[in-house]
N, C-alpha and C positions, 0 to 999 in steps of 0.2 A: 548210640546217640543218633546216628544217621537214620537208623530204622525208625526211632521214635519221631524224628523230625518228618520223615516221609509219611508216617502214619498220621501225624498231626495235620500235615498239608492235605492228605486225602480226606480226612474228616472235615476240614474247613471247606474244601471244595464241595463236598457232598452237602454240607449244611447250606452253603450259599446257593447251590443248585436248587435245593428244595425250597429255600426261602424265596428266591427269585421266581421260581415256577409258581409258587403260591400267590405271590404278588401279581404275577401276570394273569392268573386265573381270576383274581378278585378285582373287578373294576373299581375305580373311585367314583362312587355314585354322587350325582349332583341333586338328586331328589327321587321321590317315589310317588307312584300313583296306583290306584286299584280299580278293578272292574268286576262286576257280578254278572254271571250268565245264569238266569233262571231257566233251566232247560227241562226237558221231558222227564228226566230221571232225578232232578234235584237242583241244588244251588251250588255253583262253583265260584270261588273267589280267586282272583289272581292279583298279586301285588308285583309290579315290575319296577326295577331300578333303572333310571336313566343315567347314561354316562357318555363321555366323549372319547372317541378313539380316532386318531389321525384327523382331528378337527371335525369329525362327523358324529352326529348324535345317534347313539345306539341304545338298545335296551336289553334287559335280561330278567327272566322270571326269578324272583327272589323268595317268593312264598306262594303257596297255593293250598286250598282246602276245599273239600267237597262234602256235602251233606245230602243224604238221600231223601227225596220227597217225590212220591209217585204222581206228579201232576198230570201226565198223560194217561196213567193207569186209570181206567174207569170212564174215560171220555166217551168211548164208543157205547157204553151202557148208560151214559148220563146225558144223552142228547147232544154229545159233542162238547159239553161244558166242563169247565174245571170245577172241582168240588170245593165248597167254602172252607172246609177243614184243611185241605191241601194248600189253599191260598194263604191261610193264616199261618200254617207251619212254614211255608216258604219265606214269608216276610219276617217271621220270628228268627229264622236262621240268618237272613241277611242282616238283621239288626245286631244279632249276637256276634257274627263274624266281623262286621264292620267295626264294632267297638273294640274288638280284640286287635284288629289290624291298625286302627287309629292310634291306639296306645303304643304298639310296638314300633310303628314307623313315623309317629308324630304327624299324623294326617288329620284333615278335617273332612266333613261330609262332601265338600266341594271337590275333593280329590278323588272321588269315586264316581264311576258311571254304573248304571244298572240297566241291563237289557233282558227282555223276555225273548228267548230263542225263537227261531222261525217255526219250530215244531210245536211250540206252545201258543204263539200268538194267533194261531188260526181259530182258537176257541172263541165263540161268540161273546163270552163274558170276560174276555181278557182285561177289559177296563176295570173290573173289580180288583185285579191285582195291583194296578196302578193307583186306584183310589185308596187301598189299604196302605200302600207305601207312603202316599201323601199324608195320610192320617197319622201313621205311627213313626215315620222317619222324616216327614217334611221334605221328601224327595220324590222326583218323578221317575217312573220306569219307562224306558223306550219300548213300546209295545208294537212297533211297526217295522221290526227288522225283517227285510225281505230275505228269502232263502238264498238268492244269488249273492247278496252282499255278505251274508254270513259265511257262505262257502268260499267267497273271495278271501275273506280274512283267514279262514281255515287253511286255505292253500298257502297263503303267505307265511302262516305260522308253522305249518306242518311239513311242507315239501322242502327237501334239501335244496339249497340254492343251485347246486351244480346240476340238478335234475329238472329245473324249470322248463327246459325245452323238450323234455322227453317223458314227463310224468303226467299221470291222470289221478285225480283225487276221487275216491269213492267213500262217501260219508253216510253211514246208515245210522240215523238217530231213532229215537222212540216215536217221533211224530212224523218224520219225513225222510226221504232219500234224496241226496243231493251230491254235487261234485262238479268236476270240470277240469279245465286246464288253464295254465298261465301262458298266453300267447304273446310273442314278441312283436313289437312294432316300433317304428322310428317316429319320434315326436317331432313337432314343428321346430324344435331347437336342434334337431339332428341327433339327439341322444336316444339310446335304446331304452324302451320302456316295456311294461307288460300289462296286458288287459286280461280279464278273466272271462272265459267262455264256459258257460255252465249248463247243467241239466238239473231238473228237479221234479219230483212227484210228491204228492201229499199223502204218502203212505210210508210209515216207518215200522220198526219191529213191533212196538207195542200196539199201535193202531191196527196194523194188519192182523196180528194174533187175536185181538179182541173182536174184530169184525167177524172172524171165522168162528171163534169160540161161541158166539151167540147162537149158532145153528148146529153145533156138534155136541156129541155126548161122550165120545171116547177119543183117546189119543190117535188111534188108528184112523178114525174118520177125520179127525182134525188134520193129520198129516196128509191124507189124500186130498181133502178140500183145499188145503194150503197150496199144494203142488199145482192143482188145477187153476186156482185163482192167480197164482204168480205167473204161470205160463200163458193163461188165456186173457187175463185182464191187466196185470201189472206190466208184463213184457211190452205190450203195445204202448203203454204210457211212457215207459223208459225210452223206447224206440222213437216215439214221436218227439220227446224232449231232446234226444240226441240229434235228431235230424235238423234241429235249429242251428247246431254248431258241428258240422261234419268233421271239422279238424280234430275233434276228440277221438274219432275213429282212425285217424291217420296211422299208417304203419310205423311212422317215426316215433309214435308214442308207445314205447315198449316197456314202460314202468308204471305200476299201479300202486298207489299208496292208499291203504284202507284205514279208516278211523271210525269212531263211534262205539257205542256200548257193546254191541255183539262182537266187533273186532277185538275189543278188549277181552271179552270172555274167551274168544277163540285163541288168542295168544297166551292167555293164562293157562288154558288147557294144553297148548302145544309146547310152550317153552317157559314154564313157570319160574325157572331159575334165572331168567333174563328180566326179572321184574324191574330192575333199575335202568335198563337200557331204553333210550328214547326211540330209536329206530331199529326194527328187527326184520331181517329178511326171511321169507318163507316161500313155499312153492304152491302153485295152484292146486296140486294134488292134496296138499295139507288142508285146504278149505273143503275139498270133497270128502276127505276122511272125517273131518269134524261134522259135516252134514250127515254122513252115514252113521257116525257114532250116536248122534242125537236120535236117530231113527230106532235104535235098539232099546229094548226094555231095560237093560242094565247100564247103558252108556252114561246117562245123566247121573244115575245113582253113584257110579264109580267116580265121576268127576266131582260130585258134591262131597264125597267121603275120602278123597285122596289124602294120603299121608306123606310127609316128607322126612321120614326118620333117617334116611341116608344122607341128608344134608348136614355137614359138620359145622358149617359157619352158622352160629346161633342167630346173628343179625339177619343174614340172608333168609334163614328158615322162617324167622318171624315175619319178614316182609312177604314171603311166599304164602304163608298161612293167611295173612291179612288179605292179600290179593284174592286168594281162593274164596275166602268168606264173602268178600265184596262181590266177586264175579257170580257166584252161585246163589247168593241169598239177597243181594241188594240191587243188582242190575236188572236181569231178566230171569223169569222162570224158564223151564224147558220149552214150553210152547212159544214164548216170545223169542227165545234164543234161536229156535228152529226157523221162525219167521224171518228173523234178522239175517241169518246166514243164507237163507233162500234168496233174500234181496241182494246180498253181496254177490252171490253166484250169478243171479240173473243180470245184474248190472254189468258184471264182467263179461258175460256172454254177449250182451247187446253191444258193448263197446267193441268186442271182436277179438278173436285169437287169444283167449286167456292162457292157453297152454304154452304160448310163445313169449309171454311177458314175465318180467321179474316183479315179484310182489314184495312190498314192505308194509309193516305195521308202524304207524307213527303214534306213539303213546301220548305225546303232549301237544297235539295240534289244537290247542285252545284258541279259537278264533278271537276270544275276548282279549287276548294279549295284544294282538295287533290293533284292535279297536281302541284299547287304552292308549297305545302309542300314538295313533293318529289323532286322538282327542286332545292329548296333553303335550305333544311335542313342541308346540309353540311356547310353552312355559319356560323352556330352557334355552339359553343362548350361551355360546362360547365366549368367555371373557378374555 
């Protein structure tokens, strides 16, 4: 009888522990809002839940979805303009995704913001995207997002809070390269605050690769010309932008967070089994190995055709296969991937001492999340 009672008590304690843990992990949301990022590689939707914790308003990503549209692809061969078919596809995805989210979270059009990312809004016909949204959705698209503001939102979303004083963000997109640091200062009220010190150049993985592809006929020539352009033309641009904020090069900044499409491809190649982890540590040498792998004739082919037969967890294997398919078929091809990793490496070199820094990949540094929070935080008051 005593054994049965002890067993019952243990089961009860275990049940309560799991239940209370689950309750602690699931906030009581007071409302939801959403945001769209129409970026160089497609359309991203984030729905975030607002909740109060210790009397302070906080937020958590509750749903996200991405659909691939090659908006930047072809810009270099189309006079820098977005193609009409891509514009139509992007707006169609926004409409479909919004209706789905509105139904699930009981939202209206006014509960969503729509932005064209800084890598896309450099197109001279970006207004066509806004015009089609007004026609089909009766909504405006913010087509004036500066790269610095976008990077600021990205740093707030992607950097671990404990690393604010020592981390640098390196964000390689399809249309541009950007990043920077969150620097502490004391406000007029005596409280500690952070301001963003940034760097930015208008060359990303897709734009750089297409610029070089226009004048090359083989991968060997492409790789050689890419190396020359990065070292001779791109490096001075990064250096000049970094000179505006020398604190980015400070020795105390010993952590680098990388994000963007090519970083996603890199981490899918390096540690595919960590598909569900938001922040993943790696070494500078791993970046060099990825770069060298892309240079070989069989490297990309092996990456594309990788199998995960040794993975016993069926759900994990499904996620790994999905990530591989996205990384190798929907993000960048081999040429653009090589261009992107070249930009990551060059940015790290220009920042300085990459072999002495700790590197992290941040999977969910969606800048749109913090933009949604800032836009709608005034809608919620503690009762």
